[in-house]
C-alpha positions as CSV (number, residue, x, y, z in Angstrom):
1,M,8.3,14.2,2.9
2,P,6.0,12.5,0.5
3,D,2.9,14.3,-1.2
4,I,-0.5,13.3,-0.4
5,K,-2.8,13.0,-3.2
6,F,-6.6,11.8,-3.1
7,D,-7.9,9.2,-5.1
8,S,-11.2,10.6,-7.0
9,K,-12.7,7.1,-7.2
10,V,-15.9,7.2,-5.2
11,L,-16.6,3.7,-3.6
12,E,-20.4,2.5,-4.0
13,D,-20.5,2.5,0.1
14,V,-19.0,5.9,0.2
15,K,-21.9,7.0,-2.1
16,D,-24.8,5.6,-0.2
17,A,-23.6,7.4,2.9
18,L,-23.0,10.8,1.2
19,D,-26.8,10.6,-0.8
20,P,-28.7,11.7,2.1
21,H,-26.4,15.1,2.3
22,A,-26.2,15.5,-1.4
23,L,-28.8,17.8,-1.8
24,D,-27.8,20.0,1.1
25,M,-24.1,20.1,-0.1
26,F,-25.3,20.9,-3.6
27,R,-27.2,24.1,-2.2
28,Q,-24.5,24.9,0.4
29,R,-21.8,26.4,-2.1
30,K,-19.6,27.4,1.4
31,G,-21.0,25.0,3.3
32,R,-19.0,22.7,5.6
33,W,-19.7,18.9,7.1
34,M,-18.1,17.0,9.8
35,A,-17.5,13.4,9.0
36,V,-15.9,10.3,10.3
37,V,-13.7,9.3,7.3
38,E,-11.4,6.1,6.8
39,L,-8.7,6.5,4.2
40,A,-6.9,3.4,2.2
41,H,-3.6,3.4,0.9
42,V,-3.9,3.0,-3.1
43,E,-0.7,3.8,-4.9
44,R,3.0,4.8,-3.9
45,V,5.2,6.6,-6.0
46,E,9.1,6.5,-5.1
47,P,11.0,8.4,-7.9
48,G,14.1,6.8,-9.2
49,P,17.7,8.2,-7.8
50,D,18.0,10.4,-10.8
51,E,14.4,11.9,-11.3
52,E,14.1,15.4,-9.3
53,K,10.3,14.4,-8.3
54,V,9.1,14.3,-4.8
55,P,7.6,10.8,-3.7
56,S,3.8,10.5,-3.1
57,V,1.2,8.6,-1.6
58,K,-2.3,8.3,-2.9
59,L,-5.1,7.6,-0.7
60,R,-8.7,6.6,-1.1
61,I,-11.9,7.2,1.2
62,V,-13.4,4.2,1.6
63,G,-15.5,4.7,4.6
64,I,-17.4,7.9,5.6
65,E,-20.4,8.9,8.1
66,V,-21.3,12.4,7.9
67,A,-22.7,14.3,11.0
68,A,-26.6,14.2,10.4
69,D,-27.4,17.1,13.1
70,E,-25.9,19.9,15.3
71,F,-25.4,17.8,18.5
72,T,-23.3,15.2,16.5
73,D,-21.7,17.8,14.4
74,E,-20.5,19.5,17.4
75,R,-19.0,16.5,19.1
76,L,-16.9,15.7,15.8
77,R,-15.7,18.9,16.0
78,E,-14.6,18.6,19.7
79,L,-13.0,15.2,19.0
80,Q,-11.3,17.2,16.3
81,R,-10.3,19.8,18.2
82,G,-8.9,17.4,21.0
83,L,-7.0,15.4,18.4
84,Y,-5.4,18.4,17.0
85,R,-4.2,19.6,20.4
86,L,-3.0,16.0,21.2
87,R,-0.9,16.2,17.8
88,T,0.4,19.6,18.2
89,K,1.2,19.6,21.9
90,G,4.6,17.6,21.9
91,G,7.1,19.6,24.1
92,T,4.8,22.3,25.1
93,F,3.2,23.7,28.4
94,D,-0.2,22.2,27.5
95,G,1.5,18.5,27.2
96,E,2.4,19.1,31.1
97,L,-0.8,20.2,31.8
98,D,-3.1,17.8,31.2
99,P,-1.7,14.4,32.2
100,D,-5.2,12.5,32.0
101,V,-5.3,12.6,28.3
102,Q,-2.2,11.7,26.9
103,R,-3.4,9.7,23.7
104,A,-5.8,9.6,21.0
105,D,-8.0,6.8,22.4
106,D,-8.3,8.8,26.1
107,I,-9.5,11.8,23.4
108,L,-12.1,9.3,22.0
109,R,-13.0,8.2,24.9
110,H,-13.3,11.4,27.3
111,G,-13.5,14.1,24.8
112,S,-16.7,14.2,23.2
113,G,-19.7,12.5,24.5
114,L,-20.8,11.5,21.4
115,L,-21.5,7.9,22.7
116,V,-23.5,9.2,25.7
117,G,-25.9,11.7,23.9
118,P,-27.2,15.3,25.1
119,Q,-28.6,14.2,28.3
120,A,-25.4,13.0,29.9
């Protein structure tokens, strides 16, 4: 299994999206922020046959939107939990109990209420 590394370069669009949250992030030393993140492949390292190194892939954050309020934060957390359950339920009893939610797009469509707002 390849190692995953993150490129430290911050693109201007990513910086612009993070700027409104920077002061809050600076102040909260143990803070956490929910976000939608887009990753891009930057580099692949495949060691030669005689090297005792692990292959690796380097990723860069190319897009990010941070939850700006508690409502959006909770919806993103619900999505994360749903996607986690989907990823980890293979071969488990949960996989048999929930036949309506079998794919990631089902989770995104039905799982959060993010797009319908708090009055739905």
